[in-house]
C-alpha positions as CSV (number, residue, x, y, z in Angstrom):
1,M,-11.3,7.0,32.0
2,R,-12.2,8.6,28.8
3,T,-11.4,12.0,28.9
4,S,-14.0,14.5,26.9
5,L,-11.4,15.1,23.7
6,E,-8.3,13.6,22.5
7,V,-5.5,13.5,20.4
8,A,-6.9,10.5,18.9
9,D,-10.1,12.5,17.9
10,V,-8.2,15.2,16.1
11,F,-6.6,12.1,14.1
12,R,-9.8,11.0,13.2
13,A,-11.6,14.0,12.0
14,A,-8.4,15.8,10.1
15,G,-6.4,13.3,9.7
16,P,-7.5,11.7,6.4
17,A,-7.2,15.5,5.0
18,Y,-4.2,16.0,6.5
19,R,-2.3,12.6,4.3
20,A,-3.4,13.6,1.5
21,A,-2.3,16.7,1.2
22,H,0.8,15.5,2.4
23,A,1.0,12.7,0.3
24,G,4.6,11.9,-0.6
25,H,5.9,13.8,2.4
26,L,5.2,11.3,5.3
27,S,7.2,9.0,6.4
28,L,5.5,5.4,6.9
29,H,6.3,5.3,10.5
30,Q,4.7,9.1,10.9
31,L,1.6,6.8,9.3
32,K,1.6,4.3,11.6
33,V,1.9,6.2,14.2
34,M,-1.2,7.9,13.1
35,S,-2.9,4.7,12.1
36,A,-2.4,3.6,15.7
37,I,-3.6,6.7,17.6
38,E,-6.6,6.6,15.7
39,H,-7.6,3.0,16.4
40,C,-6.2,2.7,19.9
41,R,-9.3,1.1,22.0
42,T,-11.7,0.9,19.5
43,A,-13.0,-2.2,17.9
44,A,-10.6,-1.9,15.0
45,L,-8.2,-3.6,17.1
46,G,-10.2,-6.3,18.9
47,G,-11.1,-6.9,22.3
48,H,-12.8,-8.9,24.9
49,V,-16.1,-9.1,26.6
50,E,-15.8,-9.0,30.5
51,A,-18.7,-9.6,32.8
52,C,-19.1,-9.9,36.4
53,T,-19.6,-13.2,38.3
54,D,-21.8,-12.1,41.0
55,C,-24.2,-9.6,39.1
56,G,-24.1,-10.4,35.7
57,H,-23.1,-6.5,34.5
58,W,-21.0,-6.7,31.5
59,R,-18.8,-4.3,29.2
60,I,-16.4,-4.4,26.0
61,A,-13.1,-3.8,26.7
62,Y,-11.0,-2.8,23.3
63,N,-7.0,-3.4,22.9
64,S,-4.7,-0.7,22.8
65,C,-2.1,0.3,20.5
66,R,0.8,0.5,23.2
67,N,2.5,2.7,20.8
68,R,4.6,5.0,22.6
69,H,4.1,7.9,21.1
70,C,0.2,7.5,22.0
71,P,-1.2,9.4,25.0
72,K,-3.4,6.5,26.1
73,C,-1.0,4.0,26.1
74,Q,2.0,5.7,28.5
75,G,0.2,4.8,31.7
76,A,0.8,1.0,32.1
77,A,3.9,1.0,30.2
78,A,5.1,3.4,32.9
79,R,4.0,1.8,36.1
80,T,5.4,-1.1,34.6
81,W,8.9,0.6,34.0
82,L,8.7,2.7,36.9
83,A,8.3,-1.0,39.3
84,A,11.3,-2.0,37.7
85,R,13.4,1.0,38.9
86,E,12.2,1.5,42.7
87,A,15.0,-1.5,43.8
88,D,17.4,1.4,42.2
89,L,16.8,3.9,44.6
90,L,19.4,5.0,47.3
91,P,18.4,6.4,50.1
92,V,20.8,10.0,49.0
93,G,19.5,13.6,47.9
94,Y,18.6,13.0,44.2
95,F,19.4,16.1,41.6
96,H,17.7,17.2,37.9
97,L,20.1,18.5,35.5
98,V,18.6,19.4,31.9
99,F,20.7,19.3,28.9
100,T,18.9,21.4,25.9
101,L,20.8,22.0,22.2
102,P,20.8,25.4,20.7
103,A,18.4,26.1,18.3
104,E,21.1,26.5,15.6
105,I,21.9,22.5,16.5
106,A,18.5,21.9,17.1
107,A,17.8,22.6,13.7
108,I,20.1,20.0,12.2
109,A,18.9,17.6,14.6
110,F,15.7,17.4,13.2
111,H,16.8,16.1,9.7
112,N,19.4,13.4,11.1
113,K,16.9,12.6,14.6
114,A,18.9,9.4,14.9
115,L,22.4,10.2,15.1
116,L,22.1,13.8,16.9
117,Y,19.7,12.4,19.7
118,D,22.2,10.0,19.8
119,L,25.0,12.2,20.1
120,L,22.9,14.2,22.7
121,F,22.9,11.5,25.3
122,K,26.7,10.5,24.6
123,T,27.6,14.0,24.9
124,A,25.7,14.8,28.5
125,S,26.2,11.5,30.3
126,Q,30.0,11.3,29.2
127,T,30.0,15.3,30.5
128,M,28.4,14.1,33.6
129,L,30.8,11.1,34.3
130,T,33.8,13.3,33.5
131,I,33.3,16.6,35.6
132,A,32.0,14.4,38.7
133,A,35.4,12.0,37.9
134,D,37.6,14.8,38.6
135,P,38.8,14.9,41.8
136,K,38.2,18.9,41.9
137,H,34.6,18.3,42.1
138,L,33.1,15.0,43.6
139,G,35.3,12.3,42.4
140,A,33.0,9.2,42.4
141,R,31.6,7.6,39.7
142,I,28.1,8.7,39.6
143,G,25.0,6.6,38.2
144,I,22.4,8.6,35.6
145,T,19.0,7.8,34.3
146,A,18.4,10.1,31.1
147,V,15.0,11.0,29.4
148,L,15.3,12.5,25.9
149,H,12.6,15.0,25.6
150,T,12.4,16.4,21.8
151,W,9.4,19.3,22.3
152,G,8.4,22.2,24.2
153,S,5.5,22.9,26.1
154,A,3.4,24.0,22.7
155,M,5.1,21.3,20.8
156,T,7.9,23.0,19.3
157,H,11.1,20.9,18.3
158,H,12.8,21.5,21.3
159,P,15.7,18.5,22.1
160,H,16.7,18.0,25.2
161,I,17.6,15.7,27.8
162,H,16.2,15.4,31.5
163,M,18.8,13.2,34.0
164,I,17.7,12.1,37.4
165,V,21.6,11.6,39.2
166,P,21.9,10.4,42.8
167,G,23.5,13.2,45.0
168,G,26.7,11.2,45.5
169,G,29.1,8.6,44.0
170,I,31.0,5.8,44.6
171,A,35.3,6.9,44.6
172,L,37.1,5.7,42.0
173,D,39.6,3.4,44.5
174,G,35.7,1.7,45.1
175,D,36.2,2.2,49.1
176,R,33.7,4.9,50.4
177,W,30.8,6.7,49.1
178,I,31.5,10.6,48.4
179,S,28.5,12.5,49.1
180,S,27.7,15.6,47.1
181,R,26.9,19.1,49.2
182,P,23.0,19.1,50.0
183,A,22.1,21.2,47.6
184,F,25.1,21.4,44.9
185,L,26.0,18.7,42.7
186,L,28.0,19.6,39.5
187,P,28.8,23.7,38.5
188,V,26.9,24.0,35.5
189,R,29.3,26.5,34.0
190,V,32.0,23.8,34.0
191,L,29.5,20.8,32.4
192,G,27.9,23.6,30.0
193,A,31.8,24.4,28.4
194,L,32.6,20.2,28.2
195,F,29.1,19.6,27.0
196,R,29.8,22.5,24.1
197,R,32.9,21.3,23.1
198,L,32.5,17.4,23.1
199,F,28.9,18.0,20.9
200,L,30.6,19.9,18.9
201,T,33.6,18.3,17.9
202,R,31.9,15.0,17.1
203,L,29.3,16.7,15.0
204,L,32.1,18.0,12.7
205,A,33.3,14.1,12.6
206,L,30.1,13.2,11.6
207,H,29.8,16.1,8.8
208,D,33.2,15.1,7.9
209,A,32.3,11.5,7.3
210,G,29.3,12.2,5.6
211,K,26.9,11.1,7.7
212,L,24.7,14.3,8.2
213,A,21.9,15.5,5.9
214,F,20.6,19.0,5.0
215,F,17.4,19.9,3.5
216,G,15.5,22.9,2.5
217,K,17.3,26.5,3.8
218,L,19.9,24.4,5.5
219,A,21.1,22.4,2.2
220,E,24.0,24.7,2.0
221,L,25.6,23.6,5.7
222,A,26.7,20.3,3.3
223,D,29.7,22.3,2.8
224,R,32.1,22.4,5.5
225,R,32.7,26.2,5.5
226,A,29.0,27.0,5.5
227,L,28.6,24.6,8.5
228,L,31.7,26.5,10.1
229,R,30.1,29.8,9.3
230,H,26.3,28.7,11.0
231,L,28.2,27.1,14.1
232,S,30.3,30.0,14.7
233,P,28.1,31.8,16.8
234,V,27.3,29.0,18.7
235,R,30.8,28.2,19.9
236,K,30.8,31.4,21.5
237,K,27.0,31.2,23.2
238,R,26.9,29.2,27.0
239,W,24.7,26.5,26.7
240,V,22.3,25.9,28.8
241,V,23.0,23.3,31.6
242,Y,20.4,23.2,34.3
243,A,20.0,22.1,37.8
244,K,16.5,22.0,39.8
245,P,17.0,21.8,43.9
246,P,17.3,18.2,44.5
247,F,14.2,16.1,45.8
248,A,13.0,15.5,48.7
249,G,13.0,12.2,48.6
250,P,13.2,8.4,47.0
251,E,8.9,8.5,46.6
252,A,9.6,12.5,45.0
253,V,12.0,10.4,42.4
254,L,9.3,8.3,41.3
255,A,6.5,10.9,41.5
256,Y,9.0,12.9,39.1
257,L,9.6,9.9,36.6
258,S,5.9,9.1,36.1
259,R,5.3,12.2,35.1
260,Y,8.6,12.6,32.7
261,T,10.0,9.2,31.0
262,H,7.1,8.0,29.1
263,R,5.6,11.3,28.3
264,V,4.6,12.3,24.9
265,A,4.4,15.6,23.2
266,I,0.9,16.4,24.2
267,S,-1.2,14.4,26.9
268,N,-5.3,14.7,26.1
269,S,-5.4,16.6,29.6
270,R,-4.4,19.8,28.2
271,L,-6.6,19.3,25.6
272,I,-9.8,22.0,25.7
273,S,-11.7,22.2,22.5
274,F,-11.3,21.0,18.9
275,D,-13.9,22.8,16.0
276,E,-13.7,24.4,13.0
277,D,-11.5,27.4,14.4
278,G,-8.7,24.5,15.1
279,V,-7.3,23.0,18.4
280,T,-7.1,24.8,21.7
281,F,-4.6,23.5,24.7
282,R,-2.8,24.7,27.9
283,Y,0.7,25.2,27.2
284,K,3.3,26.8,29.5
285,D,4.7,30.2,28.4
286,Y,8.7,29.9,30.3
287,R,9.5,33.0,29.2
288,R,7.0,34.4,31.8
289,S,6.8,34.9,35.2
290,A,5.8,32.1,37.2
291,P,2.1,33.2,37.7
292,D,1.2,33.9,34.5
293,R,3.1,30.8,32.3
294,Q,-0.4,29.1,31.9
295,Q,-1.5,30.1,28.6
296,I,-4.1,29.2,26.0
297,M,-3.0,28.2,22.3
298,T,-4.9,27.1,19.4
299,L,-3.4,25.6,16.3
300,G,-5.3,24.9,13.0
301,A,-5.9,21.0,13.0
302,D,-3.3,20.7,10.1
303,E,-0.8,22.6,12.7
304,F,-1.4,20.8,15.7
305,I,-1.0,17.5,13.5
306,R,2.0,18.8,11.8
307,R,3.7,19.6,15.2
308,F,3.0,16.3,16.8
309,L,4.4,14.3,14.4
310,L,7.5,16.4,14.6
311,H,8.4,14.2,17.6
312,C,7.8,10.8,16.4
313,L,11.1,8.9,17.5
314,P,13.4,6.8,14.6
315,R,12.3,3.1,14.5
316,G,13.6,1.3,17.6
317,F,15.7,4.4,19.1
318,H,15.8,4.2,23.3
319,R,14.8,7.3,24.8
320,I,15.1,6.7,28.4
321,R,18.8,5.1,28.8
322,H,21.1,4.4,32.0
323,Y,24.8,4.8,32.4
324,G,27.5,5.1,34.7
325,L,26.7,3.3,38.5
326,L,23.2,2.4,36.3
327,A,24.6,1.1,33.1
328,A,23.0,-2.5,32.5
329,S,26.0,-4.7,32.0
330,T,27.3,-3.6,36.0
331,R,24.4,-1.9,37.7
332,K,24.1,-4.9,40.0
333,A,27.3,-5.0,40.9
334,H,27.5,-1.5,41.9
335,F,24.0,-1.4,43.6
336,E,25.2,-3.9,46.0
337,R,28.3,-1.7,46.4
338,A,26.9,1.6,47.0
339,R,24.5,0.0,49.2
340,Q,27.4,-1.9,51.4
341,L,29.5,1.7,51.6
342,L,26.1,3.2,52.7
343,A,25.3,0.1,55.5
344,I,22.1,-0.5,53.7
345,A,20.6,-4.0,54.4
346,P,20.2,-5.8,51.2
347,P,16.7,-7.0,50.1
348,A,15.4,-9.2,52.0
349,T,15.2,-12.7,49.7
350,D,14.1,-15.0,52.5
351,E,11.2,-13.5,53.0
352,P,7.4,-15.7,52.4
353,S,6.5,-14.6,49.4
354,I,3.3,-12.4,49.2
355,E,0.1,-13.6,47.3
356,P,-0.3,-11.1,44.2
357,P,-3.5,-9.2,44.0
358,D,-5.9,-10.4,42.0
359,P,-5.8,-9.7,38.0
360,R,-9.7,-9.6,37.4
361,P,-10.5,-6.2,37.5
362,A,-13.7,-5.1,39.6
363,C,-17.2,-4.8,38.6
364,P,-18.3,-1.2,39.0
365,C,-21.5,-1.9,40.1
366,C,-21.5,-4.4,43.2
367,G,-17.2,-4.9,43.0
368,G,-17.8,-8.7,41.9
369,H,-14.8,-9.9,39.7
370,M,-15.1,-9.3,35.7
371,V,-14.2,-12.3,33.8
372,I,-13.7,-12.6,30.5
373,I,-16.3,-14.4,28.6
374,E,-15.8,-13.8,24.4
375,T,-13.2,-12.2,22.7
376,F,-13.2,-11.0,19.2
377,Q,-10.3,-9.7,16.4
378,R,-9.7,-6.9,14.6
379,C,-13.0,-5.3,12.9
380,H,-15.7,-8.1,14.7
381,P,-17.3,-5.8,17.1
382,P,-18.8,-8.5,19.7
383,R,-22.2,-9.6,19.8
384,G,-24.8,-8.2,21.9
385,P,-25.9,-9.7,25.4
386,P,-29.0,-11.6,25.5
387,S,-32.5,-9.7,25.6
388,A,-34.2,-10.3,29.1
389,A,-37.4,-9.5,27.5
390,A,-37.0,-12.6,25.1
391,P,-40.0,-15.2,25.5
392,S,-38.9,-18.1,27.0
393,G,-38.0,-20.5,24.3
394,Q,-37.3,-17.7,21.8
395,P,-33.7,-16.5,20.6
396,A,-33.1,-13.1,21.0
397,P,-33.3,-10.8,18.3
């Protein structure tokens, strides 16, 4: 069901003026994202007409843009992804960890998204796998599902990685399952120290290889000595690795993943109003105590669009990745071994197949089945239904 206000409404109303004002400063990818959101589920993308086989009720359904930055197109993608992940869950506790880049590094990442977002994934995952394999801590190979978010609640640039990790792993010799403590997986201070060292070492390697770009106020960082001065306070700062309490069970893990895996910078449900003053929306201020975190913010339409476009990921960039026991190349073998060690029965394969549900949508009037009676291409609206009042033998107007 369509909400009263959508990001698409803001883009349609203020997008043309924003594009004109920033001509030459928007990438082709950003322009495509704007166009996709503006035209999503409109006649511009084509669609089809459905009619009920029982009562004759009909309705128009327009095609979705399927852009991964569109707030309206993530629900179906999330459901499909979650259905595939459900078989990967083990009957153990699951932990949620967050690896966050300091502001000084995030500023560099903004102009080097593909390189530094990828580096964030690699260093955070290596940190987890290394400390987990250390006999002083867990001494096991663990599995990781990692999801990149690049925004804070107010749509500011705030790159961080969310990780879902089973509470245990396969021993390094492969002979047993090692469980973590019920409410403790790995020490966050140790994780933060290794994360900082790995990231800064590789960041300097990228700089020395001439792969980083610097613009505006950061242009001076192209000089190595200036970069070292910029990073000096970051080396002494504690890098934040946050570990939340474990989930209550596999169902809670799926519920969490459904909220986080396919999220975009702001959902339509957070929008409150859009008028000459700007766009008003709800956000969480994490500097406040829990009861006062929900706040209201109003941004000018241009600033709202600018912040939204900050979070357009590079083309082809994977924002959901799996590591360790969950790595695609070895996932099947690792899960079979984990089930053996946990004495879990393998998924049944000899049961008779269950007939899939009828894919046809239900009629909103009588509950019958809706079938497609007409399709139409982009920018060609469908014909209207025959008029019941037309005289016999006369064509409807």
